N, C-alpha and C positions, 0 to 999 in steps of 0.2 A: 620741313615745308611739305605740304600736301601736293603731290604731283597729280595723282588720279582722284578727282573730286568725287566721281561717281561711286567709287569703292573706298574712299578714304584711305588711300595708300600713300605713305610718306616716302620721301627720298631716301631716308635711312633704311626703310624696309626693302626698297628697290636695290640699294647699294648692297645690302646683306644678301639678298637673293642672287646678285651678280657674283659677289665673292663666293657664294656657295655653288656656283656652277651655271647659272642662267647666262646664256651667251647670245640671246636674241630677244626681241619683243615678244616673239611667240612663246619662248620660255617664260618670260615674265607674266604674259597673259594666262598661261596655264597654271602658274603657281600662285599669282597674286590677283589675277582678274583685271589687271590694267589693260586699257585699250579695248575692252570688250563691250563697252556701252556706247558713249558718244565718240570715242576715239581721239579726243583732244590731247591726251597725254602721250600718244604713241611717238611723236617726234621727240619729246623730252626723254622718254624711255630709251629710244634708239641712240640719242646723244650720250646718255649715261652708259650704255653698253659699249659704245665706240670709245668713249673716254677711258673706261676701265681697260679695254683691250690695248689702247695705245699706251696706257701707263705701264703695262707689262711688256711692251716691246712688240706688240702684235699689230701695229698700225698697217702694215703692208696688207695683211689679210682683210682688214676693215676697208681699206681703200679699194681693194678688188671687189668687195661686196657692195660698197657705196661709192662708186666713182665720183659722184657729185661732191664728195668731201675732199677729193684730191686737190692740192694746191695748183692754181693755174700758172703756168710758166709766163714770165714777163719777157716780152721781146726787148732785145738790146738795141 
């Protein structure tokens, strides 16, 4: 699936870049050009970075960087 329409970057290319060490949208922008034109793909790219970090057990660092993603406690 194409994530960045402006630069024709697919989800596979983004996942490969993340596996090869890209750990932020800024890293993806530098290597693939995503998010440097209209910016509509930036949120999806951020989600993909966070998803990869969480799959490796790094969720706590992602939640510190993006507190909006932290689960909201439910009052008893």
